[in-house]
Jmol script that loads the backbone (N, CA, C; Angstrom):
load data "model"
ATOM      1  N   ARG A   1      81.799 -98.827 149.114  1.00  0.00           N
ATOM      2  CA  ARG A   1      82.241 -98.958 147.750  1.00  0.00           C
ATOM      3  C   ARG A   1      82.549 -97.577 147.180  1.00  0.00           C
ATOM      4  N   LEU A   2      83.698 -97.447 146.551  1.00  0.00           N
ATOM      5  CA  LEU A   2      84.083 -96.188 145.935  1.00  0.00           C
ATOM      6  C   LEU A   2      83.576 -96.126 144.505  1.00  0.00           C
ATOM      7  N   VAL A   3      83.045 -94.994 144.125  1.00  0.00           N
ATOM      8  CA  VAL A   3      82.609 -94.773 142.759  1.00  0.00           C
ATOM      9  C   VAL A   3      83.586 -93.780 142.142  1.00  0.00           C
ATOM     10  N   PRO A   4      84.278 -94.156 141.061  1.00  0.00           N
ATOM     11  CA  PRO A   4      85.245 -93.244 140.452  1.00  0.00           C
ATOM     12  C   PRO A   4      84.585 -91.966 139.937  1.00  0.00           C
ATOM     13  N   VAL A   5      85.233 -90.846 140.182  1.00  0.00           N
ATOM     14  CA  VAL A   5      84.773 -89.554 139.682  1.00  0.00           C
ATOM     15  C   VAL A   5      85.805 -89.097 138.659  1.00  0.00           C
ATOM     16  N   PRO A   6      85.392 -88.839 137.410  1.00  0.00           N
ATOM     17  CA  PRO A   6      86.355 -88.442 136.376  1.00  0.00           C
ATOM     18  C   PRO A   6      87.184 -87.232 136.793  1.00  0.00           C
ATOM     19  N   ASN A   7      88.489 -87.298 136.562  1.00  0.00           N
ATOM     20  CA  ASN A   7      89.440 -86.222 136.848  1.00  0.00           C
ATOM     21  C   ASN A   7      89.500 -85.823 138.321  1.00  0.00           C
ATOM     22  N   ALA A   8      89.002 -86.647 139.231  1.00  0.00           N
ATOM     23  CA  ALA A   8      89.083 -86.339 140.656  1.00  0.00           C
ATOM     24  C   ALA A   8      90.377 -86.898 141.221  1.00  0.00           C
ATOM     25  N   VAL A   9      91.009 -86.128 142.065  1.00  0.00           N
ATOM     26  CA  VAL A   9      92.218 -86.589 142.732  1.00  0.00           C
ATOM     27  C   VAL A   9      91.867 -87.066 144.140  1.00  0.00           C
ATOM     28  N   ILE A  10      90.960 -86.354 144.810  1.00  0.00           N
ATOM     29  CA  ILE A  10      90.435 -86.803 146.098  1.00  0.00           C
ATOM     30  C   ILE A  10      89.192 -87.619 145.757  1.00  0.00           C
ATOM     31  N   GLU A  11      89.322 -88.945 145.788  1.00  0.00           N
ATOM     32  CA  GLU A  11      88.210 -89.791 145.343  1.00  0.00           C
ATOM     33  C   GLU A  11      87.190 -90.078 146.437  1.00  0.00           C
ATOM     34  N   PHE A  12      87.609 -89.912 147.686  1.00  0.00           N
ATOM     35  CA  PHE A  12      86.719 -90.231 148.799  1.00  0.00           C
ATOM     36  C   PHE A  12      87.105 -89.333 149.956  1.00  0.00           C
ATOM     37  N   ALA A  13      86.131 -88.745 150.636  1.00  0.00           N
ATOM     38  CA  ALA A  13      86.378 -87.963 151.846  1.00  0.00           C
ATOM     39  C   ALA A  13      85.098 -87.992 152.669  1.00  0.00           C
ATOM     40  N   GLN A  14      85.220 -88.450 153.920  1.00  0.00           N
ATOM     41  CA  GLN A  14      84.025 -88.595 154.753  1.00  0.00           C
ATOM     42  C   GLN A  14      84.364 -88.313 156.208  1.00  0.00           C
ATOM     43  N   ALA A  15      83.478 -87.592 156.895  1.00  0.00           N
ATOM     44  CA  ALA A  15      83.646 -87.269 158.313  1.00  0.00           C
ATOM     45  C   ALA A  15      82.831 -88.239 159.157  1.00  0.00           C
ATOM     46  N   ASP A  16      83.410 -88.649 160.281  1.00  0.00           N
ATOM     47  CA  ASP A  16      82.720 -89.549 161.209  1.00  0.00           C
ATOM     48  C   ASP A  16      83.180 -89.241 162.628  1.00  0.00           C
ATOM     49  N   PRO A  17      82.264 -88.894 163.542  1.00  0.00           N
ATOM     50  CA  PRO A  17      80.821 -88.728 163.337  1.00  0.00           C
ATOM     51  C   PRO A  17      80.516 -87.378 162.693  1.00  0.00           C
ATOM     52  N   ASN A  18      79.333 -87.286 162.162  1.00  0.00           N
ATOM     53  CA  ASN A  18      78.853 -86.042 161.588  1.00  0.00           C
ATOM     54  C   ASN A  18      77.336 -86.049 161.644  1.00  0.00           C
ATOM     55  N   PRO A  19      76.715 -85.194 162.456  1.00  0.00           N
ATOM     56  CA  PRO A  19      77.251 -84.095 163.245  1.00  0.00           C
ATOM     57  C   PRO A  19      78.155 -84.595 164.390  1.00  0.00           C
ATOM     58  N   PHE A  20      78.952 -83.655 164.954  1.00  0.00           N
ATOM     59  CA  PHE A  20      79.887 -84.022 166.019  1.00  0.00           C
ATOM     60  C   PHE A  20      79.794 -83.032 167.173  1.00  0.00           C
ATOM     61  N   GLU A  21      80.221 -83.482 168.374  1.00  0.00           N
ATOM     62  CA  GLU A  21      80.203 -82.634 169.571  1.00  0.00           C
ATOM     63  C   GLU A  21      81.589 -82.154 169.970  1.00  0.00           C
ATOM     64  N   SER A  22      82.593 -83.030 169.906  1.00  0.00           N
ATOM     65  CA  SER A  22      83.928 -82.613 170.333  1.00  0.00           C
ATOM     66  C   SER A  22      84.937 -82.641 169.189  1.00  0.00           C
ATOM     67  N   GLN A  23      84.848 -83.656 168.334  1.00  0.00           N
ATOM     68  CA  GLN A  23      85.726 -83.745 167.173  1.00  0.00           C
ATOM     69  C   GLN A  23      85.157 -84.723 166.168  1.00  0.00           C
ATOM     70  N   THR A  24      85.614 -84.577 164.940  1.00  0.00           N
ATOM     71  CA  THR A  24      85.233 -85.505 163.888  1.00  0.00           C
ATOM     72  C   THR A  24      86.479 -85.890 163.107  1.00  0.00           C
ATOM     73  N   LYS A  25      86.578 -87.156 162.760  1.00  0.00           N
ATOM     74  CA  LYS A  25      87.710 -87.657 161.989  1.00  0.00           C
ATOM     75  C   LYS A  25      87.297 -87.692 160.523  1.00  0.00           C
ATOM     76  N   ILE A  26      88.155 -87.145 159.661  1.00  0.00           N
ATOM     77  CA  ILE A  26      87.895 -87.159 158.231  1.00  0.00           C
ATOM     78  C   ILE A  26      88.884 -88.108 157.579  1.00  0.00           C
ATOM     79  N   ARG A  27      88.347 -89.131 156.941  1.00  0.00           N
ATOM     80  CA  ARG A  27      89.160 -90.118 156.229  1.00  0.00           C
ATOM     81  C   ARG A  27      89.049 -89.799 154.748  1.00  0.00           C
ATOM     82  N   TYR A  28      90.190 -89.819 154.039  1.00  0.00           N
ATOM     83  CA  TYR A  28      90.166 -89.468 152.623  1.00  0.00           C
ATOM     84  C   TYR A  28      91.176 -90.278 151.835  1.00  0.00           C
ATOM     85  N   PHE A  29      90.910 -90.411 150.523  1.00  0.00           N
ATOM     86  CA  PHE A  29      91.777 -91.167 149.617  1.00  0.00           C
ATOM     87  C   PHE A  29      92.284 -90.241 148.522  1.00  0.00           C
ATOM     88  N   VAL A  30      93.605 -90.235 148.351  1.00  0.00           N
ATOM     89  CA  VAL A  30      94.257 -89.430 147.325  1.00  0.00           C
ATOM     90  C   VAL A  30      94.683 -90.374 146.207  1.00  0.00           C
ATOM     91  N   ARG A  31      94.207 -90.126 144.981  1.00  0.00           N
ATOM     92  CA  ARG A  31      94.455 -91.018 143.838  1.00  0.00           C
ATOM     93  C   ARG A  31      95.833 -90.833 143.223  1.00  0.00           C
ATOM     94  N   ASP A  32      96.391 -89.633 143.260  1.00  0.00           N
ATOM     95  CA  ASP A  32      97.692 -89.333 142.662  1.00  0.00           C
ATOM     96  C   ASP A  32      98.612 -88.706 143.705  1.00  0.00           C
ATOM     97  N   ASP A  33      99.900 -88.643 143.374  1.00  0.00           N
ATOM     98  CA  ASP A  33     100.829 -87.868 144.189  1.00  0.00           C
ATOM     99  C   ASP A  33     100.486 -86.397 143.973  1.00  0.00           C
ATOM    100  N   VAL A  34     100.318 -85.653 145.066  1.00  0.00           N
ATOM    101  CA  VAL A  34      99.834 -84.272 144.968  1.00  0.00           C
ATOM    102  C   VAL A  34     100.537 -83.368 145.981  1.00  0.00           C
ATOM    103  N   ARG A  35     100.334 -82.087 145.778  1.00  0.00           N
ATOM    104  CA  ARG A  35     100.596 -81.082 146.812  1.00  0.00           C
ATOM    105  C   ARG A  35      99.218 -80.790 147.388  1.00  0.00           C
ATOM    106  N   LEU A  36      99.022 -81.116 148.658  1.00  0.00           N
ATOM    107  CA  LEU A  36      97.694 -81.084 149.274  1.00  0.00           C
ATOM    108  C   LEU A  36      97.612 -80.038 150.372  1.00  0.00           C
ATOM    109  N   SER A  37      96.457 -79.360 150.411  1.00  0.00           N
ATOM    110  CA  SER A  37      96.132 -78.454 151.507  1.00  0.00           C
ATOM    111  C   SER A  37      94.747 -78.831 152.016  1.00  0.00           C
ATOM    112  N   CYS A  38      94.517 -78.612 153.327  1.00  0.00           N
ATOM    113  CA  CYS A  38      93.214 -78.930 153.920  1.00  0.00           C
ATOM    114  C   CYS A  38      92.840 -77.833 154.916  1.00  0.00           C
ATOM    115  N   TYR A  39      91.805 -77.074 154.554  1.00  0.00           N
ATOM    116  CA  TYR A  39      91.362 -75.938 155.363  1.00  0.00           C
ATOM    117  C   TYR A  39      89.925 -76.138 155.828  1.00  0.00           C
ATOM    118  N   VAL A  40      89.575 -75.438 156.917  1.00  0.00           N
ATOM    119  CA  VAL A  40      88.194 -75.416 157.397  1.00  0.00           C
ATOM    120  C   VAL A  40      87.686 -73.985 157.283  1.00  0.00           C
ATOM    121  N   PHE A  41      86.491 -73.851 156.676  1.00  0.00           N
ATOM    122  CA  PHE A  41      85.853 -72.547 156.489  1.00  0.00           C
ATOM    123  C   PHE A  41      84.509 -72.526 157.206  1.00  0.00           C
ATOM    124  N   ASP A  42      84.123 -71.349 157.723  1.00  0.00           N
ATOM    125  CA  ASP A  42      82.802 -71.216 158.342  1.00  0.00           C
ATOM    126  C   ASP A  42      81.768 -70.890 157.267  1.00  0.00           C
ATOM    127  N   ARG A  43      80.535 -70.620 157.712  1.00  0.00           N
ATOM    128  CA  ARG A  43      79.419 -70.387 156.775  1.00  0.00           C
ATOM    129  C   ARG A  43      79.607 -69.163 155.888  1.00  0.00           C
ATOM    130  N   VAL A  44      80.373 -68.180 156.350  1.00  0.00           N
ATOM    131  CA  VAL A  44      80.558 -66.966 155.552  1.00  0.00           C
ATOM    132  C   VAL A  44      81.853 -66.996 154.739  1.00  0.00           C
ATOM    133  N   GLY A  45      82.540 -68.132 154.755  1.00  0.00           N
ATOM    134  CA  GLY A  45      83.737 -68.282 153.938  1.00  0.00           C
ATOM    135  C   GLY A  45      85.036 -67.876 154.603  1.00  0.00           C
ATOM    136  N   LYS A  46      85.005 -67.604 155.911  1.00  0.00           N
ATOM    137  CA  LYS A  46      86.227 -67.254 156.645  1.00  0.00           C
ATOM    138  C   LYS A  46      87.000 -68.526 156.982  1.00  0.00           C
ATOM    139  N   ARG A  47      88.300 -68.519 156.680  1.00  0.00           N
ATOM    140  CA  ARG A  47      89.124 -69.681 157.005  1.00  0.00           C
ATOM    141  C   ARG A  47      89.338 -69.729 158.512  1.00  0.00           C
ATOM    142  N   ILE A  48      88.976 -70.873 159.100  1.00  0.00           N
ATOM    143  CA  ILE A  48      89.056 -71.052 160.550  1.00  0.00           C
ATOM    144  C   ILE A  48      90.383 -71.673 160.971  1.00  0.00           C
ATOM    145  N   THR A  49      90.805 -72.712 160.255  1.00  0.00           N
ATOM    146  CA  THR A  49      92.020 -73.425 160.625  1.00  0.00           C
ATOM    147  C   THR A  49      92.539 -74.232 159.443  1.00  0.00           C
ATOM    148  N   THR A  50      93.768 -74.695 159.587  1.00  0.00           N
ATOM    149  CA  THR A  50      94.377 -75.632 158.654  1.00  0.00           C
ATOM    150  C   THR A  50      94.552 -76.937 159.421  1.00  0.00           C
ATOM    151  N   LEU A  51      94.090 -78.044 158.858  1.00  0.00           N
ATOM    152  CA  LEU A  51      94.145 -79.316 159.574  1.00  0.00           C
ATOM    153  C   LEU A  51      95.508 -79.989 159.423  1.00  0.00           C
ATOM    154  N   SER A  52      95.748 -80.974 160.295  1.00  0.00           N
ATOM    155  CA  SER A  52      97.005 -81.725 160.309  1.00  0.00           C
ATOM    156  C   SER A  52      96.752 -83.186 160.012  1.00  0.00           C
ATOM    157  N   ASP A  53      97.768 -83.850 159.460  1.00  0.00           N
ATOM    158  CA  ASP A  53      97.704 -85.287 159.216  1.00  0.00           C
ATOM    159  C   ASP A  53      97.655 -85.999 160.564  1.00  0.00           C
ATOM    160  N   LEU A  54      96.724 -86.923 160.719  1.00  0.00           N
ATOM    161  CA  LEU A  54      96.545 -87.603 162.004  1.00  0.00           C
ATOM    162  C   LEU A  54      97.754 -88.437 162.395  1.00  0.00           C
ATOM    163  N   SER A  55      98.388 -89.115 161.444  1.00  0.00           N
ATOM    164  CA  SER A  55      99.491 -90.019 161.798  1.00  0.00           C
ATOM    165  C   SER A  55     100.816 -89.299 162.025  1.00  0.00           C
ATOM    166  N   THR A  56     101.069 -88.184 161.312  1.00  0.00           N
ATOM    167  CA  THR A  56     102.367 -87.512 161.434  1.00  0.00           C
ATOM    168  C   THR A  56     102.301 -86.207 162.206  1.00  0.00           C
ATOM    169  N   GLY A  57     101.111 -85.616 162.298  1.00  0.00           N
ATOM    170  CA  GLY A  57     100.975 -84.320 162.953  1.00  0.00           C
ATOM    171  C   GLY A  57     101.363 -83.150 162.067  1.00  0.00           C
ATOM    172  N   GLU A  58     101.789 -83.422 160.830  1.00  0.00           N
ATOM    173  CA  GLU A  58     102.188 -82.351 159.908  1.00  0.00           C
ATOM    174  C   GLU A  58     100.974 -81.561 159.441  1.00  0.00           C
ATOM    175  N   ILE A  59     101.134 -80.246 159.384  1.00  0.00           N
ATOM    176  CA  ILE A  59     100.091 -79.375 158.846  1.00  0.00           C
ATOM    177  C   ILE A  59      99.891 -79.731 157.369  1.00  0.00           C
ATOM    178  N   ILE A  60      98.627 -79.827 156.952  1.00  0.00           N
ATOM    179  CA  ILE A  60      98.317 -80.169 155.557  1.00  0.00           C
ATOM    180  C   ILE A  60      98.155 -78.857 154.788  1.00  0.00           C
ATOM    181  N   GLU A  61      99.277 -78.289 154.402  1.00  0.00           N
ATOM    182  CA  GLU A  61      99.275 -77.068 153.603  1.00  0.00           C
ATOM    183  C   GLU A  61     100.414 -77.150 152.605  1.00  0.00           C
ATOM    184  N   ASN A  62     100.036 -77.317 151.330  1.00  0.00           N
ATOM    185  CA  ASN A  62     100.999 -77.485 150.241  1.00  0.00           C
ATOM    186  C   ASN A  62     101.957 -78.647 150.549  1.00  0.00           C
ATOM    187  N   ARG A  63     101.411 -79.675 151.145  1.00  0.00           N
ATOM    188  CA  ARG A  63     102.181 -80.837 151.608  1.00  0.00           C
ATOM    189  C   ARG A  63     102.231 -81.905 150.519  1.00  0.00           C
ATOM    190  N   ILE A  64     103.419 -82.379 150.195  1.00  0.00           N
ATOM    191  CA  ILE A  64     103.538 -83.469 149.229  1.00  0.00           C
ATOM    192  C   ILE A  64     102.911 -84.711 149.861  1.00  0.00           C
ATOM    193  N   THR A  65     101.924 -85.261 149.182  1.00  0.00           N
ATOM    194  CA  THR A  65     101.155 -86.399 149.687  1.00  0.00           C
ATOM    195  C   THR A  65     101.117 -87.466 148.604  1.00  0.00           C
ATOM    196  N   LYS A  66     101.528 -88.667 148.962  1.00  0.00           N
ATOM    197  CA  LYS A  66     101.534 -89.796 148.033  1.00  0.00           C
ATOM    198  C   LYS A  66     100.136 -90.404 147.941  1.00  0.00           C
ATOM    199  N   ARG A  67      99.895 -91.121 146.862  1.00  0.00           N
ATOM    200  CA  ARG A  67      98.637 -91.844 146.671  1.00  0.00           C
ATOM    201  C   ARG A  67      98.373 -92.724 147.897  1.00  0.00           C
ATOM    202  N   GLY A  68      97.122 -92.721 148.390  1.00  0.00           N
ATOM    203  CA  GLY A  68      96.771 -93.594 149.506  1.00  0.00           C
ATOM    204  C   GLY A  68      95.695 -93.007 150.401  1.00  0.00           C
ATOM    205  N   TRP A  69      95.432 -93.726 151.491  1.00  0.00           N
ATOM    206  CA  TRP A  69      94.421 -93.350 152.483  1.00  0.00           C
ATOM    207  C   TRP A  69      95.063 -92.529 153.583  1.00  0.00           C
ATOM    208  N   TYR A  70      94.329 -91.499 154.058  1.00  0.00           N
ATOM    209  CA  TYR A  70      94.817 -90.620 155.118  1.00  0.00           C
ATOM    210  C   TYR A  70      93.663 -90.238 156.032  1.00  0.00           C
ATOM    211  N   GLU A  71      94.023 -89.690 157.201  1.00  0.00           N
ATOM    212  CA  GLU A  71      93.016 -89.214 158.147  1.00  0.00           C
ATOM    213  C   GLU A  71      93.487 -87.898 158.767  1.00  0.00           C
ATOM    214  N   THR A  72      92.505 -87.065 159.084  1.00  0.00           N
ATOM    215  CA  THR A  72      92.740 -85.836 159.812  1.00  0.00           C
ATOM    216  C   THR A  72      91.604 -85.674 160.812  1.00  0.00           C
ATOM    217  N   VAL A  73      91.774 -84.783 161.784  1.00  0.00           N
ATOM    218  CA  VAL A  73      90.745 -84.567 162.799  1.00  0.00           C
ATOM    219  C   VAL A  73      90.450 -83.075 162.903  1.00  0.00           C
ATOM    220  N   PHE A  74      89.168 -82.750 162.940  1.00  0.00           N
ATOM    221  CA  PHE A  74      88.716 -81.378 163.168  1.00  0.00           C
ATOM    222  C   PHE A  74      88.140 -81.340 164.569  1.00  0.00           C
ATOM    223  N   LYS A  75      88.736 -80.518 165.438  1.00  0.00           N
ATOM    224  CA  LYS A  75      88.333 -80.444 166.844  1.00  0.00           C
ATOM    225  C   LYS A  75      87.471 -79.214 167.096  1.00  0.00           C
ATOM    226  N   ALA A  76      86.431 -79.401 167.890  1.00  0.00           N
ATOM    227  CA  ALA A  76      85.522 -78.300 168.210  1.00  0.00           C
ATOM    228  C   ALA A  76      86.243 -77.202 168.992  1.00  0.00           C
ATOM    229  N   SER A  77      87.316 -77.531 169.673  1.00  0.00           N
ATOM    230  CA  SER A  77      88.052 -76.518 170.437  1.00  0.00           C
ATOM    231  C   SER A  77      88.650 -75.444 169.523  1.00  0.00           C
ATOM    232  N   GLU A  78      88.740 -75.718 168.213  1.00  0.00           N
ATOM    233  CA  GLU A  78      89.294 -74.761 167.260  1.00  0.00           C
ATOM    234  C   GLU A  78      88.259 -73.738 166.794  1.00  0.00           C
ATOM    235  N   ILE A  79      87.003 -73.917 167.196  1.00  0.00           N
ATOM    236  CA  ILE A  79      85.942 -73.008 166.778  1.00  0.00           C
ATOM    237  C   ILE A  79      85.155 -72.543 167.991  1.00  0.00           C
ATOM    238  N   THR A  80      84.380 -71.477 167.810  1.00  0.00           N
ATOM    239  CA  THR A  80      83.660 -70.923 168.949  1.00  0.00           C
ATOM    240  C   THR A  80      82.155 -71.119 168.905  1.00  0.00           C
ATOM    241  N   SER A  81      81.602 -71.337 167.721  1.00  0.00           N
ATOM    242  CA  SER A  81      80.147 -71.450 167.658  1.00  0.00           C
ATOM    243  C   SER A  81      79.705 -72.684 166.896  1.00  0.00           C
ATOM    244  N   GLN A  82      78.566 -73.220 167.341  1.00  0.00           N
ATOM    245  CA  GLN A  82      78.054 -74.388 166.644  1.00  0.00           C
ATOM    246  C   GLN A  82      77.507 -73.975 165.290  1.00  0.00           C
ATOM    247  N   GLY A  83      77.462 -74.945 164.377  1.00  0.00           N
ATOM    248  CA  GLY A  83      76.952 -74.668 163.053  1.00  0.00           C
ATOM    249  C   GLY A  83      77.646 -75.511 162.010  1.00  0.00           C
ATOM    250  N   SER A  84      77.487 -75.104 160.749  1.00  0.00           N
ATOM    251  CA  SER A  84      78.042 -75.849 159.621  1.00  0.00           C
ATOM    252  C   SER A  84      79.416 -75.309 159.246  1.00  0.00           C
ATOM    253  N   TYR A  85      80.296 -76.222 158.876  1.00  0.00           N
ATOM    254  CA  TYR A  85      81.648 -75.874 158.443  1.00  0.00           C
ATOM    255  C   TYR A  85      81.993 -76.702 157.216  1.00  0.00           C
ATOM    256  N   ASP A  86      82.847 -76.159 156.370  1.00  0.00           N
ATOM    257  CA  ASP A  86      83.328 -76.870 155.189  1.00  0.00           C
ATOM    258  C   ASP A  86      84.788 -77.233 155.394  1.00  0.00           C
ATOM    259  N   VAL A  87      85.085 -78.527 155.286  1.00  0.00           N
ATOM    260  CA  VAL A  87      86.464 -79.002 155.280  1.00  0.00           C
ATOM    261  C   VAL A  87      86.823 -79.126 153.803  1.00  0.00           C
ATOM    262  N   VAL A  88      87.775 -78.309 153.345  1.00  0.00           N
ATOM    263  CA  VAL A  88      88.096 -78.209 151.925  1.00  0.00           C
ATOM    264  C   VAL A  88      89.495 -78.771 151.668  1.00  0.00           C
ATOM    265  N   PHE A  89      89.550 -79.766 150.795  1.00  0.00           N
ATOM    266  CA  PHE A  89      90.814 -80.344 150.341  1.00  0.00           C
ATOM    267  C   PHE A  89      91.127 -79.756 148.973  1.00  0.00           C
ATOM    268  N   ILE A  90      92.335 -79.246 148.798  1.00  0.00           N
ATOM    269  CA  ILE A  90      92.774 -78.714 147.511  1.00  0.00           C
ATOM    270  C   ILE A  90      94.044 -79.471 147.128  1.00  0.00           C
ATOM    271  N   ALA A  91      93.996 -80.139 145.974  1.00  0.00           N
ATOM    272  CA  ALA A  91      95.109 -80.983 145.543  1.00  0.00           C
ATOM    273  C   ALA A  91      95.619 -80.540 144.182  1.00  0.00           C
ATOM    274  N   TYR A  92      96.922 -80.368 144.092  1.00  0.00           N
ATOM    275  CA  TYR A  92      97.594 -80.058 142.823  1.00  0.00           C
ATOM    276  C   TYR A  92      98.406 -81.283 142.434  1.00  0.00           C
ATOM    277  N   PRO A  93      97.970 -82.048 141.424  1.00  0.00           N
ATOM    278  CA  PRO A  93      98.704 -83.248 141.018  1.00  0.00           C
ATOM    279  C   PRO A  93     100.136 -82.916 140.598  1.00  0.00           C
ATOM    280  N   ILE A  94     101.068 -83.758 141.012  1.00  0.00           N
ATOM    281  CA  ILE A  94     102.483 -83.551 140.704  1.00  0.00           C
ATOM    282  C   ILE A  94     102.832 -84.147 139.348  1.00  0.00           C
ATOM    283  N   ASN A  95     102.302 -85.338 139.039  1.00  0.00           N
ATOM    284  CA  ASN A  95     102.704 -86.062 137.829  1.00  0.00           C
ATOM    285  C   ASN A  95     101.597 -86.212 136.796  1.00  0.00           C
ATOM    286  N   ASP A  96     100.515 -85.450 136.903  1.00  0.00           N
ATOM    287  CA  ASP A  96      99.392 -85.580 135.980  1.00  0.00           C
ATOM    288  C   ASP A  96      99.082 -84.233 135.347  1.00  0.00           C
ATOM    289  N   PRO A  97      99.686 -83.920 134.201  1.00  0.00           N
ATOM    290  CA  PRO A  97      99.456 -82.618 133.571  1.00  0.00           C
ATOM    291  C   PRO A  97      98.023 -82.425 133.078  1.00  0.00           C
ATOM    292  N   GLY A  98      97.235 -83.497 133.012  1.00  0.00           N
ATOM    293  CA  GLY A  98      95.858 -83.400 132.555  1.00  0.00           C
ATOM    294  C   GLY A  98      94.918 -82.822 133.595  1.00  0.00           C
ATOM    295  N   VAL A  99      95.357 -82.759 134.859  1.00  0.00           N
ATOM    296  CA  VAL A  99      94.524 -82.231 135.935  1.00  0.00           C
ATOM    297  C   VAL A  99      95.278 -81.083 136.589  1.00  0.00           C
ATOM    298  N   GLU A 100      94.699 -79.888 136.530  1.00  0.00           N
ATOM    299  CA  GLU A 100      95.333 -78.713 137.098  1.00  0.00           C
ATOM    300  C   GLU A 100      95.133 -78.635 138.605  1.00  0.00           C
ATOM    301  N   LEU A 101      93.913 -78.899 139.028  1.00  0.00           N
ATOM    302  CA  LEU A 101      93.533 -78.730 140.425  1.00  0.00           C
ATOM    303  C   LEU A 101      92.345 -79.638 140.699  1.00  0.00           C
ATOM    304  N   SER A 102      92.320 -80.209 141.889  1.00  0.00           N
ATOM    305  CA  SER A 102      91.169 -81.002 142.303  1.00  0.00           C
ATOM    306  C   SER A 102      90.761 -80.527 143.688  1.00  0.00           C
ATOM    307  N   ARG A 103      89.459 -80.438 143.904  1.00  0.00           N
ATOM    308  CA  ARG A 103      88.961 -79.948 145.183  1.00  0.00           C
ATOM    309  C   ARG A 103      87.863 -80.881 145.678  1.00  0.00           C
ATOM    310  N   ALA A 104      87.864 -81.131 146.977  1.00  0.00           N
ATOM    311  CA  ALA A 104      86.789 -81.903 147.606  1.00  0.00           C
ATOM    312  C   ALA A 104      86.339 -81.141 148.844  1.00  0.00           C
ATOM    313  N   ILE A 105      85.041 -81.112 149.069  1.00  0.00           N
ATOM    314  CA  ILE A 105      84.491 -80.404 150.227  1.00  0.00           C
ATOM    315  C   ILE A 105      83.656 -81.380 151.043  1.00  0.00           C
ATOM    316  N   VAL A 106      83.957 -81.429 152.347  1.00  0.00           N
ATOM    317  CA  VAL A 106      83.190 -82.242 153.284  1.00  0.00           C
ATOM    318  C   VAL A 106      82.444 -81.276 154.201  1.00  0.00           C
ATOM    319  N   LYS A 107      81.133 -81.355 154.198  1.00  0.00           N
ATOM    320  CA  LYS A 107      80.328 -80.498 155.070  1.00  0.00           C
ATOM    321  C   LYS A 107      80.169 -81.198 156.413  1.00  0.00           C
ATOM    322  N   VAL A 108      80.512 -80.470 157.500  1.00  0.00           N
ATOM    323  CA  VAL A 108      80.379 -81.032 158.841  1.00  0.00           C
ATOM    324  C   VAL A 108      79.518 -80.103 159.682  1.00  0.00           C
ATOM    325  N   GLN A 109      78.878 -80.685 160.685  1.00  0.00           N
ATOM    326  CA  GLN A 109      77.977 -79.938 161.557  1.00  0.00           C
ATOM    327  C   GLN A 109      78.450 -80.101 163.000  1.00  0.00           C
ATOM    328  N   TYR A 110      78.826 -78.958 163.615  1.00  0.00           N
ATOM    329  CA  TYR A 110      79.231 -78.963 165.027  1.00  0.00           C
ATOM    330  C   TYR A 110      78.004 -78.649 165.874  1.00  0.00           C
ATOM    331  N   VAL A 111      77.714 -79.536 166.841  1.00  0.00           N
ATOM    332  CA  VAL A 111      76.601 -79.355 167.765  1.00  0.00           C
ATOM    333  C   VAL A 111      77.195 -79.287 169.164  1.00  0.00           C
ATOM    334  N   ARG A 112      77.061 -78.134 169.791  1.00  0.00           N
ATOM    335  CA  ARG A 112      77.641 -77.936 171.131  1.00  0.00           C
ATOM    336  C   ARG A 112      76.900 -78.795 172.144  1.00  0.00           C
ATOM    337  N   ASN A 113      77.675 -79.490 172.973  1.00  0.00           N
ATOM    338  CA  ASN A 113      77.119 -80.315 174.037  1.00  0.00           C
ATOM    339  C   ASN A 113      76.516 -79.402 175.099  1.00  0.00           C
ATOM    340  N   LYS A 114      75.263 -79.632 175.438  1.00  0.00           N
ATOM    341  CA  LYS A 114      74.573 -78.736 176.406  1.00  0.00           C
ATOM    342  C   LYS A 114      74.642 -79.264 177.807  1.00  0.00           C
TER     343      LYS A 114
END
end "model"
wireframe off; spacefill off
backbone 0.3
color backbone group
């Protein structure tokens, strides 16, 4: 069940599985038409990668995204060490002057397979 968050553009974002060994799929819902970016940061705030839309393969960076459900995948091959990472969605609404910027952060945990 989704719980509305006032002035949120990314209303839902969840990683599965989490923690993960090889990859995790992030499913998210965009409430408005937006310019969307999706980055992964490590614990010290260094940007590791920019994720791609699962269905189209397009890089999610300042990408026009219509209202709806989407998925992306974060692969362990893109990082070198196990630990916590932040998947950060940044959305700039196109048709909603009342919202300047919306951000959602999904915390994921990479556990290296031993």
